[in-house]
GUKELO-643210 format. One record per residue (C-alpha): x, y, z. Coordinates in Angstrom, 1 decimal, decimal comma. Layout:
BEGIN
@east X&north Y&up Z
...
***
This chain:
BEGIN
@east -63,9&north 42,6&up -28,9
@east -64,7&north 39,1&up -27,4
@east -67,1&north 41,2&up -25,2
@east -69,0&north 42,4&up -28,4
@east -69,1&north 39,1&up -29,8
@east -70,7&north 37,3&up -26,7
@east -73,4&north 40,2&up -26,5
@east -74,3&north 39,6&up -30,0
@east -74,7&north 35,9&up -29,4
@east -76,8&north 36,4&up -26,4
@east -79,0&north 39,0&up -28,0
@east -79,7&north 37,0&up -31,3
@east -79,9&north 33,3&up -29,4
@east -81,0&north 34,0&up -26,1
@east -82,3&north 30,5&up -25,2
@east -79,1&north 28,6&up -26,6
@east -77,0&north 31,2&up -24,7
@east -78,5&north 30,7&up -21,5
@east -78,7&north 26,9&up -21,8
@east -75,1&north 27,2&up -22,5
@east -74,3&north 29,3&up -19,5
@east -76,6&north 27,1&up -17,2
@east -74,6&north 23,8&up -18,4
@east -71,4&north 25,1&up -18,0
@east -72,2&north 26,4&up -14,6
@east -73,7&north 23,0&up -13,6
@east -70,5&north 21,2&up -15,1
@east -68,3&north 23,4&up -12,7
@east -70,5&north 22,4&up -10,0
@east -70,4&north 18,9&up -10,6
@east -66,6&north 19,0&up -11,1
@east -66,4&north 20,6&up -7,6
@east -68,6&north 18,7&up -5,9
@east -66,6&north 15,3&up -7,6
@east -63,2&north 16,7&up -6,1
@east -64,7&north 17,1&up -3,1
@east -65,8&north 13,7&up -2,9
@east -62,6&north 12,8&up -4,1
@east -60,8&north 14,2&up -1,4
@east -62,9&north 12,9&up 1,3
@east -62,3&north 9,2&up -0,4
@east -58,6&north 9,7&up -0,6
@east -58,9&north 11,0&up 3,3
@east -60,7&north 7,9&up 4,3
@east -58,4&north 5,4&up 2,3
@east -55,8&north 6,8&up 4,8
@east -58,2&north 6,5&up 7,6
@east -56,6&north 3,7&up 10,4
@east -60,3&north 3,2&up 11,1
@east -61,5&north 2,0&up 7,9
@east -58,0&north 0,2&up 7,0
@east -58,5&north -2,2&up 9,8
@east -58,7&north -0,1&up 13,2
@east -55,6&north 1,0&up 15,1
@east -54,5&north 4,9&up 15,5
@east -51,9&north 5,1&up 12,5
@east -52,0&north 3,5&up 9,1
@east -48,5&north 2,8&up 7,4
@east -48,1&north 2,3&up 3,5
@east -45,0&north 2,2&up 1,4
@east -44,0&north 4,7&up -1,1
@east -45,7&north 3,3&up -3,7
@east -48,7&north 0,9&up -2,0
@east -47,8&north -2,0&up 0,2
@east -45,0&north -2,3&up 2,6
@east -41,9&north -4,1&up 1,6
@east -40,0&north -6,1&up 3,8
@east -43,0&north -5,9&up 6,4
@east -41,5&north -8,2&up 9,0
@east -38,4&north -6,0&up 9,3
@east -40,4&north -3,1&up 9,8
@east -42,1&north -4,6&up 12,4
@east -39,0&north -6,1&up 14,3
@east -36,2&north -3,3&up 12,9
@east -37,8&north -0,2&up 12,9
@east -41,1&north -0,5&up 15,2
@east -39,6&north -3,1&up 17,0
@east -36,6&north -0,7&up 18,1
@east -36,8&north 0,0&up 22,0
@east -37,3&north 3,8&up 21,6
@east -40,4&north 3,4&up 19,2
@east -41,6&north -0,3&up 20,7
@east -42,0&north 1,6&up 24,2
@east -44,8&north 3,6&up 22,4
@east -46,8&north 1,1&up 20,7
@east -49,3&north -1,3&up 22,0
@east -50,0&north -3,0&up 19,0
@east -48,9&north -3,6&up 15,5
@east -51,0&north -5,6&up 12,8
@east -49,9&north -6,2&up 9,2
@east -52,2&north -6,9&up 6,6
@east -52,5&north -7,3&up 2,8
@east -55,4&north -6,8&up 0,2
@east -55,4&north -8,7&up -3,0
@east -57,6&north -8,6&up -6,1
@east -59,7&north -12,3&up -6,2
@east -61,9&north -13,6&up -9,0
@east -64,9&north -15,8&up -8,1
@east -66,1&north -17,8&up -11,2
@east -69,6&north -18,2&up -11,7
@east -71,7&north -19,5&up -14,7
@east -72,3&north -16,0&up -16,0
@east -68,5&north -15,4&up -15,4
@east -65,9&north -14,3&up -13,4
@east -66,9&north -11,9&up -10,6
@east -63,8&north -9,5&up -9,4
@east -63,7&north -8,5&up -5,5
@east -61,1&north -7,2&up -3,2
@east -60,3&north -9,6&up -0,2
@east -58,2&north -8,5&up 2,8
@east -56,0&north -10,8&up 4,8
@east -54,2&north -10,6&up 8,5
@east -53,5&north -11,9&up 11,8
@east -56,9&north -12,2&up 14,0
@east -54,9&north -11,4&up 17,3
@east -53,4&north -8,7&up 16,4
@east -55,9&north -7,2&up 14,3
@east -58,3&north -7,6&up 17,4
@east -55,3&north -5,9&up 19,4
@east -55,5&north -2,6&up 17,4
@east -59,4&north -2,8&up 17,4
@east -60,4&north -4,1&up 14,1
@east -64,1&north -3,5&up 14,0
@east -64,5&north -6,6&up 11,5
@east -62,6&north -9,1&up 13,3
@east -63,4&north -8,1&up 17,0
@east -66,9&north -9,7&up 17,4
@east -66,0&north -12,9&up 15,7
@east -64,7&north -15,4&up 18,1
@east -64,0&north -18,0&up 15,4
@east -61,2&north -16,2&up 13,7
@east -58,1&north -17,5&up 15,6
@east -54,7&north -17,5&up 14,4
@east -53,3&north -20,4&up 12,1
@east -50,2&north -22,0&up 13,0
@east -48,3&north -20,2&up 10,3
@east -49,4&north -16,8&up 11,6
@east -47,0&north -17,1&up 14,8
@east -43,8&north -16,4&up 12,4
@east -45,5&north -12,8&up 11,8
@east -47,3&north -12,1&up 15,2
@east -43,6&north -12,9&up 16,9
@east -40,8&north -12,6&up 14,1
@east -37,9&north -14,3&up 15,0
@east -35,2&north -11,6&up 14,1
@east -32,8&north -14,5&up 12,5
@east -35,6&north -15,8&up 10,4
@east -35,8&north -12,3&up 9,5
@east -32,5&north -11,7&up 8,9
@east -32,1&north -14,9&up 6,8
@east -35,1&north -14,0&up 4,4
@east -33,5&north -10,6&up 3,7
@east -30,3&north -12,2&up 2,9
@east -31,9&north -14,9&up 0,6
@east -30,2&north -15,8&up -3,3
@east -32,6&north -15,4&up -5,9
@east -33,7&north -17,3&up -9,2
@east -32,6&north -15,5&up -12,4
@east -35,2&north -13,7&up -13,5
@east -36,4&north -13,9&up -17,2
@east -35,0&north -11,0&up -19,1
@east -33,5&north -10,1&up -22,5
@east -31,0&north -12,8&up -23,7
@east -28,3&north -10,4&up -23,7
@east -28,2&north -9,8&up -20,0
@east -28,2&north -13,4&up -18,9
@east -24,5&north -14,0&up -19,0
@east -23,8&north -10,9&up -16,4
@east -26,3&north -12,4&up -13,9
@east -24,3&north -12,7&up -10,5
@east -25,1&north -12,5&up -6,7
@east -23,0&north -12,2&up -4,1
@east -22,4&north -11,7&up -0,2
@east -19,9&north -9,3&up 0,7
@east -17,9&north -9,0&up 3,9
@east -15,5&north -6,3&up 5,0
@east -14,0&north -6,1&up 8,1
@east -10,8&north -4,8&up 10,1
@east -8,6&north -5,2&up 13,1
@east -9,3&north -2,7&up 16,0
@east -6,3&north -1,0&up 15,3
@east -6,7&north -0,7&up 11,7
@east -3,5&north -2,5&up 10,6
@east -5,5&north -5,6&up 9,1
@east -8,2&north -5,2&up 6,6
@east -10,1&north -8,0&up 4,6
@east -12,6&north -7,6&up 2,0
@east -14,5&north -11,2&up 1,2
@east -16,9&north -12,2&up -1,7
@east -18,7&north -15,2&up -1,9
@east -20,4&north -14,9&up -5,6
@east -22,8&north -17,2&up -7,5
@east -22,7&north -16,2&up -11,2
@east -24,7&north -17,4&up -14,4
@east -26,1&north -20,7&up -15,4
@east -23,1&north -23,0&up -16,9
@east -25,7&north -25,8&up -17,3
@east -29,1&north -27,1&up -16,2
@east -29,3&north -26,2&up -12,7
@east -25,7&north -25,8&up -12,1
@east -24,2&north -22,3&up -11,5
@east -20,5&north -20,8&up -11,7
@east -19,4&north -19,4&up -8,3
@east -16,1&north -18,0&up -6,6
@east -14,7&north -17,0&up -3,5
@east -12,5&north -14,3&up -3,4
@east -10,4&north -12,4&up -0,5
@east -8,3&north -9,4&up -0,5
@east -6,3&north -9,2&up 2,6
@east -4,2&north -6,1&up 3,7
@east -1,7&north -6,0&up 6,5
@east 0,4&north -2,8&up 6,9
@east -0,7&north -1,6&up 3,5
@east 0,7&north -4,8&up 1,8
@east -2,1&north -6,6&up 0,0
@east -2,5&north -10,1&up -1,1
@east -5,2&north -12,0&up -2,7
@east -6,6&north -15,5&up -2,5
@east -9,7&north -17,1&up -4,4
@east -10,9&north -20,1&up -5,3
@east -13,9&north -21,3&up -8,1
@east -16,1&north -24,1&up -8,8
@east -19,9&north -24,8&up -9,8
@east -22,9&north -25,1&up -7,3
@east -26,1&north -26,7&up -7,4
@east -28,5&north -24,0&up -8,2
@east -31,5&north -25,7&up -6,1
@east -29,2&north -25,8&up -3,1
@east -28,4&north -22,1&up -3,3
@east -31,9&north -21,1&up -3,6
@east -33,2&north -23,5&up -1,0
@east -30,1&north -22,9&up 1,9
@east -29,0&north -19,3&up 1,2
@east -27,4&north -17,6&up 2,8
@east -25,7&north -20,4&up 3,9
@east -23,5&north -21,3&up 1,1
@east -20,6&north -23,8&up 0,4
@east -17,9&north -23,1&up -2,5
@east -14,9&north -25,4&up -3,4
@east -14,6&north -25,9&up 0,5
@east -15,4&north -22,4&up 1,7
@east -18,4&north -21,7&up 3,5
@east -21,0&north -19,0&up 5,3
@east -23,5&north -20,1&up 7,9
@east -26,1&north -18,2&up 9,4
@east -26,7&north -19,0&up 13,2
@east -29,6&north -16,8&up 14,8
@east -28,0&north -13,5&up 14,2
@east -24,3&north -14,5&up 13,6
@east -22,6&north -15,0&up 10,0
@east -19,9&north -18,0&up 10,6
@east -17,2&north -17,9&up 7,9
@east -14,8&north -20,9&up 7,1
@east -12,0&north -20,3&up 4,6
@east -9,7&north -22,7&up 2,5
@east -8,3&north -20,3&up -0,2
@east -5,0&north -22,3&up -1,5
@east -2,3&north -21,1&up 1,2
@east -4,4&north -19,6&up 3,4
@east -6,9&north -21,1&up 5,9
@east -9,3&north -19,4&up 8,6
@east -12,8&north -18,9&up 10,4
@east -14,4&north -15,5&up 11,0
@east -17,5&north -14,5&up 12,8
@east -19,8&north -11,4&up 12,2
@east -22,5&north -10,5&up 14,9
@east -25,6&north -8,8&up 13,3
@east -28,5&north -7,2&up 14,8
@east -31,9&north -6,6&up 13,0
@east -31,7&north -2,7&up 14,4
@east -28,4&north -2,5&up 12,0
@east -29,9&north -3,8&up 9,2
@east -31,0&north -2,0&up 5,8
@east -34,0&north -3,8&up 4,1
@east -33,8&north -4,7&up 0,4
@east -33,9&north -2,3&up -2,4
@east -34,7&north -3,1&up -6,0
@east -34,1&north -0,9&up -9,2
@east -36,3&north -2,8&up -12,4
@east -35,2&north -1,9&up -16,0
@east -36,6&north -2,5&up -19,5
@east -36,3&north -6,0&up -20,8
@east -36,4&north -7,7&up -17,4
@east -33,2&north -6,0&up -16,2
@east -33,0&north -5,8&up -12,2
@east -30,5&north -4,7&up -9,7
@east -31,0&north -5,4&up -6,1
@east -28,9&north -4,6&up -2,8
@east -29,6&north -5,0&up 0,8
@east -27,4&north -4,7&up 3,8
@east -28,0&north -7,4&up 6,6
@east -25,2&north -6,1&up 8,8
@east -24,0&north -2,3&up 8,6
@east -21,8&north -2,6&up 11,6
@east -20,6&north -5,9&up 13,9
@east -18,2&north -7,4&up 15,9
@east -15,9&north -9,1&up 13,7
@east -13,9&north -12,2&up 15,2
@east -11,6&north -14,6&up 14,0
@east -8,3&north -15,8&up 12,9
@east -6,6&north -15,9&up 9,4
@east -3,2&north -18,2&up 8,7
@east -1,1&north -17,9&up 5,6
@east 1,4&north -20,6&up 6,9
@east 3,8&north -17,9&up 7,4
@east 1,8&north -15,6&up 9,1
@east -1,4&north -15,5&up 11,6
@east -3,9&north -12,4&up 11,6
@east -6,2&north -12,4&up 14,6
@east -9,3&north -9,8&up 14,5
@east -10,8&north -10,3&up 17,9
@east -11,4&north -6,6&up 18,6
@east -12,5&north -6,3&up 14,9
@east -15,3&north -4,6&up 13,3
@east -17,3&north -6,1&up 10,3
@east -19,9&north -5,0&up 7,5
@east -21,8&north -7,2&up 5,4
@east -24,0&north -6,4&up 2,2
@east -25,5&north -8,9&up -0,5
@east -26,0&north -7,8&up -4,0
@east -27,9&north -9,2&up -7,2
@east -28,6&north -8,6&up -10,7
@east -27,4&north -8,1&up -14,3
@east -24,0&north -6,3&up -14,2
@east -23,2&north -5,8&up -17,6
@east -22,3&north -1,9&up -18,1
@east -23,2&north -1,6&up -14,8
@east -21,0&north 0,8&up -12,4
@east -21,8&north 2,4&up -8,6
@east -20,5&north 4,2&up -5,9
@east -20,5&north 3,1&up -2,6
@east -18,9&north 3,9&up 0,8
@east -19,7&north 2,7&up 4,5
@east -18,3&north 4,1&up 7,7
@east -19,4&north 3,3&up 11,4
@east -18,1&north 5,3&up 14,7
@east -19,2&north 4,3&up 18,4
@east -22,7&north 3,3&up 17,9
@east -23,6&north 5,0&up 14,6
@east -23,4&north 3,5&up 11,2
@east -23,7&north 5,2&up 7,6
@east -23,8&north 3,8&up 4,3
@east -24,1&north 5,3&up 0,9
@east -24,5&north 4,2&up -2,7
@east -25,5&north 4,7&up -6,2
@east -26,0&north 2,5&up -9,0
@east -25,4&north 3,5&up -12,8
@east -27,9&north 1,3&up -15,0
@east -27,1&north 1,1&up -18,6
@east -28,8&north 3,7&up -20,4
@east -30,9&north 1,4&up -22,8
@east -32,6&north -0,2&up -19,6
@east -33,1&north 3,1&up -17,5
@east -32,2&north 6,7&up -17,6
@east -28,9&north 6,5&up -15,0
@east -29,7&north 10,5&up -14,0
@east -32,9&north 9,5&up -13,0
@east -31,9&north 6,6&up -10,4
@east -31,0&north 8,5&up -6,9
@east -28,1&north 8,0&up -4,7
@east -29,1&north 7,0&up -1,1
@east -27,6&north 7,6&up 2,2
@east -28,6&north 5,7&up 5,4
@east -27,9&north 6,3&up 9,2
@east -28,6&north 3,8&up 11,8
@east -28,2&north 4,1&up 15,5
@east -27,8&north 1,6&up 18,1
@east -31,9&north 0,9&up 18,1
@east -32,6&north 1,2&up 14,4
@east -32,4&north 3,8&up 11,6
@east -32,3&north 7,3&up 12,4
@east -32,2&north 8,9&up 8,8
@east -32,3&north 8,4&up 5,0
@east -31,9&north 10,6&up 2,2
@east -32,3&north 10,0&up -1,7
@east -31,2&north 13,7&up -2,1
@east -27,5&north 12,8&up -2,3
@east -24,5&north 14,0&up -4,2
@east -21,6&north 11,9&up -4,4
@east -18,4&north 13,5&up -6,1
@east -15,5&north 11,2&up -6,6
@east -13,7&north 13,2&up -9,2
@east -10,8&north 14,7&up -7,4
@east -9,3&north 11,2&up -5,7
@east -7,8&north 10,6&up -3,4
@east -10,6&north 12,6&up -2,1
@east -14,5&north 11,9&up -2,2
@east -17,1&north 14,5&up -1,2
@east -20,7&north 13,1&up -0,2
@east -23,4&north 15,5&up 0,8
@east -27,0&north 14,1&up 1,8
@east -30,1&north 16,3&up 2,6
@east -33,6&north 15,3&up 3,9
@east -36,2&north 15,7&up 6,5
@east -34,4&north 14,2&up 9,1
@east -30,7&north 13,8&up 7,5
@east -27,8&north 17,3&up 7,0
@east -24,6&north 15,7&up 6,5
@east -21,4&north 16,1&up 4,8
@east -19,0&north 13,3&up 4,3
@east -15,4&north 13,8&up 3,3
@east -13,3&north 10,8&up 2,7
@east -9,4&north 10,9&up 2,6
@east -8,2&north 7,7&up 0,6
@east -5,3&north 6,3&up 2,2
@east -4,8&north 2,8&up 0,3
@east -6,5&north 1,7&up -3,2
@east -6,8&north -1,5&up -4,8
@east -8,0&north -1,7&up -8,5
@east -9,3&north -4,4&up -10,8
@east -10,2&north -4,5&up -14,4
@east -13,9&north -5,3&up -15,0
@east -14,7&north -6,4&up -18,5
@east -18,5&north -6,4&up -18,0
@east -18,1&north -2,6&up -17,1
@east -17,5&north -0,1&up -20,0
@east -17,3&north 3,6&up -20,0
@east -19,5&north 5,6&up -22,6
@east -16,6&north 5,9&up -24,8
@east -16,4&north 2,1&up -24,9
@east -13,1&north 1,5&up -22,6
@east -12,9&north -0,8&up -19,8
@east -13,5&north 0,6&up -16,5
@east -11,4&north -0,2&up -13,7
@east -13,4&north -1,0&up -10,1
@east -11,7&north 0,7&up -7,1
@east -11,7&north -0,6&up -3,5
@east -10,3&north 2,1&up -1,1
@east -9,7&north 2,6&up 2,6
@east -9,2&north 5,6&up 4,3
@east -10,8&north 8,1&up 6,9
@east -14,3&north 9,6&up 6,9
@east -15,1&north 13,0&up 8,5
@east -18,6&north 13,3&up 9,1
@east -20,5&north 16,6&up 10,0
@east -24,0&north 17,6&up 10,4
@east -27,2&north 16,5&up 11,8
@east -29,2&north 13,4&up 12,0
@east -32,8&north 13,3&up 13,6
@east -31,6&north 16,5&up 15,4
@east -28,5&north 15,0&up 16,5
@east -25,1&north 16,6&up 16,3
@east -23,0&north 14,5&up 14,2
@east -18,9&north 15,2&up 14,2
@east -16,4&north 12,5&up 14,2
@east -13,8&north 10,9&up 11,9
@east -13,3&north 7,0&up 11,5
@east -11,7&north 4,7&up 9,5
@east -14,0&north 3,4&up 6,3
@east -14,3&north 2,0&up 3,0
@east -15,5&north 3,0&up -0,3
@east -16,2&north 1,9&up -4,1
@east -16,1&north 3,4&up -7,1
@east -15,1&north 3,0&up -11,1
@east -12,7&north 4,9&up -13,1
@east -12,2&north 4,4&up -16,9
@east -8,7&north 3,6&up -18,0
***
């Protein structure tokens, strides 16, 4: 039938049909040509030569590389990678506008560090002898690991957001540690909360100490100056308790009622995970960074009746910030010999983001830096006291089984279940069994670790 209609149209209007057919064919040809040109342009956009020289151009998943100095020191600076590198040059593009009598003119500008761009053979920079590094370029050309760590661990100004979230803002430094024999464990939080008045923020310190399975909690609260927190963090002082970052070592001083103590945690750039941030509707935000996945923890805690020494201890440190009303999460961490593993998932309120579309993550770090990362992660804690974690990715195929030995629960007024019931925050300690492969390396070990989750009650 369609053929008959087409034939009648051709016989009745031969000129129109011929023009239409020719135009249609020309249109297809133009489209094919444009697609071909587009593919060439896309390939050229990823060409190192056109991006400023070198052999490989590195970009982020959505454009710019986040935490570029961390990438230079913690990833590309790792010994096994650094041996194969001759030079690394960061650069940044931005849209600028020149104001002329006839109106603004938009241009794309690219900036970089001349000495590094010459080292990778940037054809635009190589012939210009007058282009030399500025004094501020040294921090990029030769990143100081301690300053990179300090930048990762900084506190944040409270962002502008829907007013209903404002009272739930909180940001905290979290540390956990255990003695070599596992008899003593500690969970320590330095928290800065919402504004109480202009330039002042609520703050507190909480230590949960366990020895031979017997828990004790110590805490203190005070207001802090917001300007000092933002300018000096991660160095912070709250009610006589303090955290100081000296190079790659965190030094912690505690005066919590009947408990005093001093602790230290040694970090390394290769043992860090860079910041990750989730943004939602109405200015909602949640962020997470792990400055120290695993490190040596030393120190002493005194309660007046007992003393606890952690000279052979192992510690962990992460940093969280954001709006926490109606937010829950799953998290866990374990270290074994030179290997460190951390996993987690945040569940935001449904009105700011679809919780089912926010993936979990699992990261594996070795002694020289990252070994594997996956966002194809399932975390099943529906059958406590057991937790099952499964992660798959290009370099990760890992199963974690966690047997919970000890649990401490805290009622969380800000977090509520879908049926409007308050949630109980569970901090758990126990044994992880890890099996699978990471970066082609077989994994099979059991080690003590920690995990967190929420349950309605």
